[in-house]
C-alpha positions in Angstrom: 126.7 107.9 172.4 124.5 110.9 172.8 124.0 112.4 176.1 120.4 113.2 177.3 119.1 116.0 175.1 117.6 118.8 176.6 114.5 119.4 174.4 111.6 121.8 175.1 109.6 119.0 176.5 112.4 117.8 178.7 112.7 121.4 180.3 109.0 121.7 180.5 108.5 118.4 182.7 111.6 118.9 184.7 110.8 122.6 185.9 107.0 121.8 186.3 108.2 119.1 188.7 110.2 121.9 190.5 107.7 124.5 190.3 106.8 124.3 194.0 110.2 125.1 194.9 110.7 128.0 192.8 107.6 129.1 191.4 109.1 131.3 188.5 108.8 129.4 185.5 107.4 130.8 182.5 106.1 128.3 180.3 102.6 128.2 179.0 100.3 127.4 181.7 102.7 128.0 184.6 101.5 131.4 184.7 98.3 130.5 186.7 98.1 131.9 190.0 97.0 128.5 191.4 100.5 127.3 190.9 101.9 129.3 193.6 99.5 128.2 196.3 101.8 125.9 198.0 105.6 126.1 198.6 107.8 123.0 199.3 108.2 121.3 202.3 111.3 119.3 202.9 110.4 116.1 201.5 109.7 117.6 198.2 113.0 119.3 197.7 115.4 117.4 200.0 116.7 120.9 201.6 115.1 122.2 204.4 113.6 125.6 203.8 112.4 128.3 206.4 109.1 129.8 206.4 110.7 133.2 205.3 112.5 131.6 202.4 109.5 129.8 201.3 107.5 133.3 201.5 110.2 134.8 199.5 110.0 132.2 197.0 106.4 132.3 196.6 106.6 136.2 196.4 108.9 135.6 193.6 106.2 133.4 191.7 103.5 136.1 192.3 105.8 138.8 190.9 106.4 136.6 187.9 102.8 136.1 187.1 101.9 140.1 187.5 105.0 140.7 185.2 103.4 138.5 182.6 100.2 140.3 183.2 101.6 143.5 182.6 103.4 142.2 179.6 100.2 141.0 178.0 98.5 144.4 178.5 101.4 146.2 177.2 101.8 148.2 180.6 105.4 148.9 180.6 105.7 150.9 183.8 103.9 147.9 185.5 106.1 145.3 184.1 109.2 147.1 185.0 108.0 147.5 188.5 107.3 143.8 189.1 110.8 143.1 187.3 112.7 145.1 189.9 110.6 143.4 192.5 111.6 140.0 191.3 115.2 140.8 191.0 115.3 142.4 194.5 113.7 139.3 195.9 116.3 137.2 194.1 119.1 139.4 195.7 117.6 138.9 199.1 117.9 135.3 198.5 121.7 135.6 197.9 121.4 134.8 194.0 122.0 136.9 191.0 119.9 135.4 188.2 116.8 133.5 187.4 117.6 131.4 184.3 114.2 129.6 183.9 112.3 133.0 184.0 114.6 134.2 181.6 114.2 131.3 179.5 110.4 132.0 179.4 110.7 135.8 178.8 112.7 134.8 175.8 109.9 132.7 174.3 107.6 135.6 174.8 110.1 138.0 173.0 110.1 135.4 170.0 106.3 135.1 170.2 105.9 138.9 169.9 108.3 138.9 167.1 106.6 136.4 165.1 103.5 138.3 165.6 105.4 141.4 164.2 105.1 143.1 167.6 108.8 144.0 167.4 108.8 146.8 170.2 107.1 144.5 172.7 109.8 141.7 171.5 112.6 144.1 172.2 111.0 145.0 175.6 110.8 141.2 176.6 114.5 140.6 175.5 116.0 143.6 177.5 113.9 142.0 180.6 115.4 138.6 180.0 118.9 140.3 179.8 118.3 141.6 183.2 117.1 138.2 184.6 120.0 136.2 183.6 122.8 138.4 182.3 124.9 137.4 179.1 122.9 134.2 178.6 123.5 132.8 175.2 119.8 131.8 174.7 119.0 135.7 174.8 121.5 136.4 172.1 120.1 133.6 169.9 116.6 135.2 170.4 117.9 138.7 169.3 119.3 137.1 166.5 115.9 135.6 165.7 114.0 138.9 166.2 116.5 140.7 164.0 116.0 138.1 161.3 112.5 138.4 161.4 112.5 142.2 161.0 115.2 142.0 158.1 118.3 143.1 159.9 120.2 139.9 158.6 123.7 141.6 159.4 122.7 142.3 163.0 121.2 138.9 163.3 124.7 137.3 162.2 126.4 139.4 164.8 124.0 138.2 167.5 124.3 134.7 166.5 128.5 135.3 167.1 127.4 137.0 170.3 125.8 133.9 171.6 128.4 131.3 170.6 131.0 133.4 172.4 128.6 133.7 175.6 129.1 129.9 175.6 132.5 130.1 177.5 130.7 132.0 180.3 128.9 129.0 181.4 130.6 126.1 182.8 128.0 123.2 181.6 127.7 125.0 178.2 131.4 125.2 178.0 132.3 121.5 179.0 129.8 120.1 176.6 131.1 122.6 173.7 134.6 121.6 174.4 133.8 117.7 174.3 131.8 118.6 171.1 134.9 120.1 169.7 137.2 117.1 170.8 134.4 114.7 169.1 134.6 116.8 165.9 138.3 116.9 165.8 138.5 113.0 166.2 136.1 112.3 163.5 137.8 114.9 161.1 140.9 112.8 161.8 139.6 109.3 161.5 137.4 110.3 158.4 140.6 112.1 156.6 142.4 108.8 157.5 140.0 106.6 155.8 139.8 109.0 152.7 143.7 109.0 152.8 143.4 105.0 152.5 141.2 105.2 149.7 143.6 107.6 147.8 146.4 105.1 148.4 144.2 102.2 147.3 143.5 104.0 144.3 147.1 104.7 143.6 148.5 101.3 144.5 145.5 99.0 144.5 146.3 97.6 141.2 150.1 96.7 142.1 149.1 95.2 145.4 146.5 93.0 143.4 149.2 92.0 140.6 151.9 91.0 143.3 149.1 89.1 145.4 148.0 87.1 142.5 151.7 86.4 141.5 152.5 85.2 144.8 149.6 82.9 145.1 150.1 81.4 141.5 153.2 79.9 142.7 151.2 77.1 144.3 148.1 77.5 142.8 146.8 77.6 139.0 146.6 81.3 137.8 142.9 81.6 137.4 142.5 79.9 140.8 145.0 82.4 142.2 143.1 85.4 140.7 139.9 84.4 142.2 141.6 83.7 145.6 143.2 87.5 145.3 139.6 88.9 144.4 138.3 86.8 147.6 141.0 88.3 149.9 140.8 91.8 148.9 137.1 92.1 148.6 136.0 89.4 151.2 136.1 91.9 154.2 133.0 93.7 152.8 131.0 90.5 153.7 131.8 90.5 157.1 130.4 92.1 160.1 131.8 95.8 160.2 133.0 95.0 156.8 134.3 98.6 155.8 136.4 98.5 159.0 137.9 95.0 158.0 138.5 96.5 154.4 140.4 99.4 155.6 142.6 97.2 158.1 143.4 94.7 155.5 144.1 97.1 152.7 146.3 99.1 155.3 148.4 96.4 156.3 149.0 95.5 152.7 149.8 99.0 151.5 152.3 99.4 154.3 155.2 97.6 152.4 154.6 99.7 149.2 154.8 103.1 150.9 157.7 105.4 151.4 159.2 105.7 154.9 156.8 109.0 155.6 153.9 107.1 154.4 154.6 104.1 156.6 154.9 106.5 159.7 151.4 108.1 158.7 149.9 104.6 158.5 151.2 103.5 161.9 150.0 106.6 163.3 146.7 106.2 161.9 146.5 102.7 163.6 147.4 104.2 167.0 144.9 107.0 166.4 142.1 104.2 165.7 143.2 102.5 168.8 143.1 105.4 171.0 139.7 106.8 169.6 137.5 104.2 171.5 139.3 105.0 174.7 138.9 108.7 174.3 135.2 108.6 173.6 134.5 106.3 176.6 136.4 109.2 178.8 134.3 111.8 177.2 131.1 109.7 177.5 132.0 109.9 181.3 133.1 113.4 181.7 129.7 114.4 179.7 127.6 112.4 181.9 129.2 114.2 185.0 128.6 117.4 183.4 125.0 116.7 182.7 124.2 115.5 186.2 122.1 117.2 188.7 125.0 117.3 191.1 127.2 119.2 188.8 124.1 121.5 187.9 123.8 122.3 191.6 127.4 123.3 191.8 127.3 125.4 188.8 123.9 127.0 190.1 125.4 127.6 193.2 128.7 129.3 191.9 127.0 131.6 189.5 124.1 132.6 191.8 121.6 131.4 189.4 118.4 130.4 191.0 116.8 127.4 188.5 113.8 125.5 189.4 115.7 122.4 190.0 118.5 124.1 192.4 117.3 122.8 195.5 116.5 119.1 194.5 119.7 118.9 192.4 121.7 119.9 195.6 120.0 117.0 197.5 121.4 114.9 194.7 124.7 116.2 195.0 124.4 115.3 199.0 123.4 111.9 198.2 126.4 111.3 195.7 128.9 112.9 198.2 127.4 112.3 201.6 130.9 112.2 203.8 132.3 115.3 201.8 133.2 118.2 203.9 133.3 120.5 201.0 129.8 119.8 200.2 128.7 120.4 203.6 130.5 123.8 203.5 128.8 124.6 200.1 125.2 123.8 201.6 126.1 125.6 204.6 126.8 128.8 202.4 123.4 128.4 200.8 121.5 128.6 204.0 123.5 131.2 205.3 122.9 133.2 202.0 118.9 132.4 202.3 119.3 133.5 206.1 118.3 130.1 207.5 120.9 130.3 210.2 119.7 127.4 212.3 120.7 124.9 209.4 123.6 127.0 208.5 125.1 127.0 212.1 124.7 123.3 212.3 126.4 122.7 209.1 129.3 125.1 209.9 129.8 123.3 213.0 130.3 119.8 211.2 132.8 121.5 208.7 134.5 122.9 211.8 134.8 119.5 213.4 136.6 118.0 210.2 138.6 121.3 209.3 139.2 123.2 212.7 141.3 125.8 210.9 138.8 126.5 208.3 138.8 130.5 208.1 135.5 130.8 206.1 133.4 128.9 208.2 134.6 130.6 211.2 134.0 134.1 209.8 130.6 132.9 208.9 129.8 131.6 212.4 131.0 135.2 213.5 128.4 136.6 211.1 125.7 134.6 212.8 126.6 135.7 216.3 126.9 139.2 215.2 123.5 139.3 213.7 122.1 137.8 216.9 123.6 140.2 218.9 126.5 138.6 220.6 129.4 140.8 219.8 131.9 139.3 221.9 131.3 135.8 220.5 131.5 137.3 216.9 134.8 139.1 217.8 136.2 135.9 219.0 135.3 134.0 215.8 136.4 136.8 213.4 139.8 136.9 215.5 140.2 133.2 214.9 139.4 133.5 211.1 141.9 136.4 210.8 144.4 134.5 212.6 144.3 131.6 210.5 144.6 133.3 207.2 146.1 136.5 207.5 145.1 137.9 204.0 141.4 137.7 204.4 140.1 141.4 204.2 136.4 140.2 205.0 137.4 138.7 208.3 139.5 141.9 209.3 136.6 144.1 208.3 134.0 142.2 210.2 136.3 142.1 213.1 136.4 146.0 212.9 132.6 145.9 213.0 132.3 143.6 215.8 134.9 145.6 217.8 132.8 148.7 216.8 129.5 147.3 218.1 131.4 146.5 221.5 132.7 150.0 221.8 136.3 149.0 221.3 136.8 151.6 219.0 140.7 151.7 218.9 141.0 147.7 218.0 138.1 148.5 215.5 140.2 151.2 213.9 143.3 148.9 213.8 141.3 145.9 212.3 139.9 148.1 209.7 143.8 149.4 208.5 144.5 145.9 208.5 141.5 145.1 206.1 142.4 148.1 204.0 146.0 147.0 203.6 144.8 143.8 202.2 142.2 145.1 199.7 141.4 148.9 199.9 139.2 148.9 196.9 136.5 146.4 198.5 136.7 147.8 201.9 135.6 151.3 200.6 132.6 149.5 199.0 131.9 147.7 202.1 132.1 150.6 204.1 129.4 152.3 202.0 127.3 149.5 202.3 127.8 149.0 206.1 124.1 150.4 206.9 122.3 147.6 205.0 125.3 144.9 205.3 127.2 145.5 208.2 129.2 142.1 208.4 130.4 139.9 205.2 129.8 136.2 204.4 132.7 134.6 202.8 131.7 132.1 200.3 134.4 129.4 201.1 132.0 126.5 199.7 131.6 128.1 196.7 135.5 128.4 196.3 135.8 124.5 196.9 133.4 123.9 193.7 136.5 122.6 191.7 137.3 120.3 194.6 133.7 118.8 194.7 133.6 118.4 190.8 136.9 116.4 191.1 135.4 114.3 193.7 132.4 113.5 191.5 134.8 112.4 188.5 136.5 110.2 191.0 133.2 108.7 192.3 132.4 108.0 188.8 135.7 106.5 187.8 135.8 104.3 191.3 132.2 103.1 190.6 133.5 101.8 187.1 136.3 100.2 188.7 134.1 98.2 191.2 132.1 96.7 188.3 134.9 95.9 186.2 138.0 95.9 188.2 140.4 94.0 185.6 138.2 93.4 182.7 137.3 96.8 182.5 140.7 97.9 182.2 141.6 95.2 179.5 138.6 96.4 177.7 139.4 100.0 177.6 143.0 99.2 176.3 142.0 96.5 174.1 141.6 98.8 170.9 145.1 100.4 171.4 146.7 97.0 171.9 144.9 96.1 168.3 146.7 99.2 167.0 150.0 97.9 168.2 149.3 94.6 166.9 148.7 95.8 163.4 152.1 97.3 163.5 153.9 94.3 164.2 151.7 92.4 161.7 152.5 94.6 158.8 156.3 94.8 159.7 156.2 90.9 159.7 154.4 90.6 156.4 157.0 93.1 155.0 159.9 91.1 156.0 158.4 87.9 155.1 157.8 88.8 151.4 160.6 91.4 151.0 162.4 88.6 149.2 159.9 88.4 146.5 159.9 92.1 145.6 157.5 94.8 145.0 156.0 96.0 141.8 156.2 99.8 141.1 152.8 101.8 141.0 152.0 103.9 138.0 153.2 107.5 138.1 149.7 109.1 138.4 146.1 108.4 137.7 145.8 110.3 134.4 148.2 111.5 132.0 150.4 114.5 133.7 149.7 118.0 132.2 146.1 117.3 130.9 143.2 119.6 132.0 141.7 116.5 133.7 145.0 116.0 135.7 144.8 119.6 137.0 141.1 119.1 137.9 141.7 116.0 139.7 144.7 117.7 141.6 142.4 120.4 142.5 139.4 118.6 143.6 141.2 115.4 145.3 143.1 116.7 148.5 146.3 115.1 149.0 146.8 113.7 145.5 149.9 115.6 144.3 151.7 115.0 147.6 150.7 110.8 147.6 152.1 110.8 143.9 155.6 111.6 145.3 155.3 109.9 148.7 154.7 112.6 150.9 152.4 111.0 153.3 152.3 113.7 156.1 151.2 116.3 153.5 148.7 114.0 151.7 147.2 113.0 155.1 146.7 116.5 156.5 145.9 117.8 153.1 142.3 116.0 153.7 141.9 117.4 157.4 140.6 121.1 156.6 138.2 119.7 153.8 137.0 117.1 156.2 136.6 119.4 159.3 134.7 122.0 157.3 132.3 119.3 155.8 131.5 117.8 159.1 131.2 121.2 161.0 127.6 121.6 160.3 126.8 118.0 160.8 128.4 118.0 164.4 124.9 119.6 165.7 123.4 116.1 164.8 125.9 113.6 166.4 127.4 115.5 168.9 126.4 115.9 172.5 123.4 118.5 172.6 124.4 121.8 174.4 121.4 122.3 177.2 120.0 125.6 175.7 116.6 126.3 176.0 116.6 128.4 172.8 119.2 128.4 169.8 119.2 130.1 166.5 119.8 126.9 164.6 123.0 125.7 162.9 123.1 128.6 160.2 126.4 129.8 161.5 128.3 126.4 161.0 126.9 126.2 157.5 128.2 129.4 156.6 131.4 128.9 158.0 131.6 125.4 156.2 130.6 126.8 152.9 133.0 130.0 152.9 135.9 128.0 154.1 135.3 125.2 151.4 135.1 127.9 148.5 138.2 129.6 150.0 140.1 126.3 150.1 139.1 125.5 146.7 140.3 128.8 145.3 143.6 128.4 147.0 144.1 124.9 145.7 143.4 125.8 142.2 145.8 129.1 142.6 148.4 127.0 143.9 148.4 124.1 141.2 148.3 126.9 138.5 151.5 128.2 140.0 153.3 124.8 140.3 152.8 124.5 136.4 
């Protein structure tokens, strides 16, 4: 089953819905200044935003519009000035990147390249890189721009960079890994099907002869032949006929195989029984990875201010209303935004559940310090440093609070302790002390793994409530079928072992002929299957099938949530080159064996 696809229309609708929260989304008519007339009240976002935060968000949108105007007028100095203003506002909100704005600038770059204006395209891509560093879409856009201006080698290299960047983004990485697992599972299953087809081609004739002779004992020969054909071909006329066909033939072939081939067949049955369970688990994990709650987690973790961040965070809070980690995460967000009234209340709730939480105590100390209560701040920093002795931020903050209270000897002692723990960071903090005298500790962000695990457990527990017993049986049924096939094949073998097995022919065609060489090269696993080497025969199909499926994985896999991609050219190139190299290798190997 396919996860929700993040098409261009999907992005446009969702981001337009959130534009009153973070009015910085660049898609077609969103550049209109009227869009930024209002900034969100609580009921639109689910998160309370102060007047100052709303003003910053509105300024962010206005500067975004001004950047676009300067870009359209080819006023590069003006555009650079507006871009720096946007980035400064983002940093003031405690964030690092604007993914929606970056994506819109990427669209502008590609438009310029398609119009033949490559200098403006490069200019826009450089801006996109600043707005959301190391984003895959930006590299894919570079690949498109370079392809349009005829730099095909650079285009290919940029595509490689784009794919490598996937690993830096948690949602992209999770979905890509799930697609990799899907590709591996389908490769193994299709290889199993082709292996069975090869076994049928090599031994199907003797299976039919033996079955007809067995049925001819109680039946006339002509009727035994008819019944044999009905048994062997009948599964095609049933629902899921191909599946039943392979099941029947794999059971019948089990007695004709070598010991190694029998093990391979048993492993194929168990693999087939495990795949539905694995697919169900993948579906659950991908649905969680695509959920607004997880999007909020990753947005906060990476400091990426998307248009849906606040609404996604409200969904997270609704899904895990009793989670102290979520309260801590939300408190950090409000602290970064400078919304201390809300942050102080949330930190108080965190400390009521976790009295020894050093990060929450430190950040409450930051609030007290910024509001002039140096004594209260010092006491809060003291508690934070007492709880966790390796927190350099707490000791540095304590030294600042002591210094503000004219306790210079205590200040120097706390500063030396901070330098002992992390001398490099303390050096940079001292240089920034004029603009940032005390430091927040992102303890909530550090708990994102805990929150993610809680989301997975919530999904699992909700399924268990719906199907407490039946669900477990259903999930394990396919694997039970796999074990049942092993028992059926073994019982059938024991039952008919006394009647004997006919010997299969040595090969499909005469050995040593040119046709035989061609067949051995083009049919993976044929040489190994002819001598009963089951593992070698099966795994000969795997690389071929894997390369053939690689370009198609873009069609049946989960779609990565990219706003822009360079297409599936790279998988096609890898698949083509891989198949050619494999064919040449097989040809040289077979000629060497002659």
